[in-house]
N, C-alpha and C positions, 0 to 999 in steps of 0.2 A: 716588429713583433705585433699583431693585432692583439686588440683589446675585448676580451668578453663584453658583450651587449647586456646589460641588466634587464633581466625580465622579473617584473613583480609577480607575474603569476606564478612562475615558476617556484619564487620565495616563499609565496603564501602557501603553495598547497606542500612545500618542503616543512613548513612550520606546523601545517594542518597534520601531517603525517607524525611529527614530535609529539603534538599533543593527544592525537589518539594512542600512539604507544603510551605515555604517561597515564592517560587512561585507564587504558586496559590494565596496566602495571598494579594502577592504585588502587582501581575500585572493583575491578572485574579476578584481580589475580586468585581470590579466595574461590571462584566458583572454577566448577570445571567445564571443559569445552561443550559438553553437551547442554550444561545449564545455560551456558552463554549464547549458545547457538537457539536454544529453544526458546529462551527468554526476551531476545533480542532482534527478530525478524520480523519485516514490516516490509510487503512489496512495493515497489516504486509504481507511482500514480500520476498520469497526465488527466488534466481537467483544463476541459474549454468551451464555449459557448459559439453557437452559431444563431442565425436568427429565429430558429423552430426548437432548438433543444441545447442540452448541456451533456456533454460525454465524456465520459469517463474511460480510461483503459488502465489495467494494472497487469505487471507482468508477475505470472504465477507459473512458470513452467512447473510441472512434474504433481500440479495440483488437479484432483480427478475432481468432475462434477459434485459428484456423491460427497465428497469432504468440504464441499465449500456452501455457506449459506449468504444470500442477498436479501438486504431488507432497506425499506425506505420509511423513517418513522422521525416526524418532527424535524422535517428540514435536514435531516441529515441522512446519507445513503451509507451503511453499514456493510462494511465486504470482509467475511471472517472464514479460515476456513484450515484445513491442515495439510501438511505436505510431509510425508511418508519419510521419514530415514532413508537414505541409501543403503545398499549392502556394502558392509565393508569387507573387505578381501583379510582374514586373521591373519594370514603369513606375512602383508605386506607391511612395509616400514612408511608410513606417509611424514610427508614433509611438508605439508599443509592439507588444511580441512576448512575450505571457505564456503562451500554450499551449506547455506540454511535449511533447516526442519523443524519441523513440529507446528502448533497452533501460531496464527498470525490472525491480526486484526486491522482492520483500515476503517477510520469514520471519517468521512469528507461531509462539510457543514456546506449547504447552497443556500445563498440568500436569494432564489429567484422561486416564482410560482410555478411548481411543479404538477403537471398532471399524473397523478398517481396511478392512474388506471392503465397508462397508457407505456409504462416502463417496460424496456428489452432489456435482455442480457444475453450476450453470447461469449462462447470460449472457443478460440482457435488458434492453434499453434503454439499454448501457453499463455496467449495474450487474452484477458477479459474485456469487454467491451459492455457498457453499460449504456443504454441512452435514454436519456430523460426528456420528455418532451415538456416544452414551457406551456404552461396553463394559458388558454387565450380567455377573454373574456373576464370580466367580475366574477370573482365568488362570493354568490350570494344566496342565501338559504331564507327561506320565508320560516319564521317561527310563529307558531299557534300559539296563545295566551289561553294557559287552563282556566277551567272556570273554577271557585272554591264554594 
């Protein structure tokens, strides 16, 4: 009779699932599904750097351009928006509702010198891409001494 091979990753995933269930029952049990979905939604992001820039991509399907705000301030990229709630069919009995809606915000701190005037962003097929060019050369500003 063959023995099942131990898979530590599978065991960790089962443990994570049990912790998630305990957390949801213990801490989120008093909140309605709408409150949980509105308050705990964040888009997944990838951040990488090449020789010329930092690239941030975020999965935000269903978010319209007009419902999104992107800012760069104090070495932080702020991505804010709102995804409208999908239309629910009143007569249907839902078994699961997993798609998140409502406001979201992601703040990504970047410890690189960024050329703020050359930042670009695009939205295609539900994926936001923000290109943050690295600043080249020294950041020098001549300061005039005021006379009193």
